[in-house]
N, C-alpha and C positions, 0 to 999 in steps of 0.2 A: 116257642111258646115257653112260658113261661108257668110254673105251679099252679099259681093264680091263687084263689082262695079257697079251693076244696079242703076241705077237712075232713081226713086225715089228708095232708098231701101227697098227691101222686106220686113224687118222685124226690129224693132226697138231695140233690145237687145240680151244677150246672152243668148241662152236658156240654160236651168235646165234640168238637170238627176237623176236621182235616181230610184234606187229599192225601190219595195214594200215588206216589210218583211216577210208578211205571203204569202203562197201559193194560188193563185187563180185559179178559173174554167175558162175555155175560151175554149167555144164550148164541152164541156163534158170533157175537158183535164184540168190535173191538171198542172200547169206553174210558172214559177218565169217571174214577171212580173216587167219589166222596164219602167219608165215614161218618157217621154220627153215632156217638155213645151215649146214653141219657140213663141215666142212674132210676129205671122203675122201682117202687118200693113192689108191687107183684105185679103180677102180667092182667090179673082181675083189677087194679086199680089203673092200669095203664091203659083198660078198654074202657072203662068206664069215662076215664080220662078226652079217650079222644070219642068219646061218642057227646061228653055235655061238657065239654073243655069253655065252651062259651061259641059266639053268634060273630060273626065277620061279615057287616053287611058290604055289599060290593054292586054299584048300582043298582040300589034299594031293596035285593034281595040277599035275605041271611042268608048265611051257609055256616056250617061248623068249620070252624080255626083247624082242626085235623083235616077237613077236608079241604079248605081253604089253602095248607099248607101243602100239599099235596099236588094240587090244580095250579102252585106257580112253578112246582117242581117240574113239573111237567110242561109248562110254558116257557122253562129254561131248557128243554132240552132232554130231559130224563125221560132215560130207555125202562128202565125197571127200577123195583126195589125188592131187597131180598132181607129179614127182619130174624136178625136171630140173637135169641136169650142166653144170656150167661153169670154164674155167678160168681161175683168179683168178689176178691178177700183183698184186706187193707193188708197191705205189707211195711212195716214201722221203718221211717228212714236210717233209723240207727240200728243194723237189724245185724251186726257181728257182734255185739255184746253178749 
């Protein structure tokens, strides 16, 4: 999902995706884990984006982009999801000076 045309933008960078190498425990199940790191500007803007980011037409029926994303994850075998919000700080590339 891209930030789209919402003003102000809901997030400020391209998200990062990556698989965790080891098997993880999720509610008593061994699972493969993929991490999505997105750079939301605020929780409020994230929620507004998820509610109104746009519509995907599937079989002639409109569905919100966020719900469509979750449905596709479930179809791919997702057993659950945890959302964690963290504040990131920029670390300069040359930090030893």
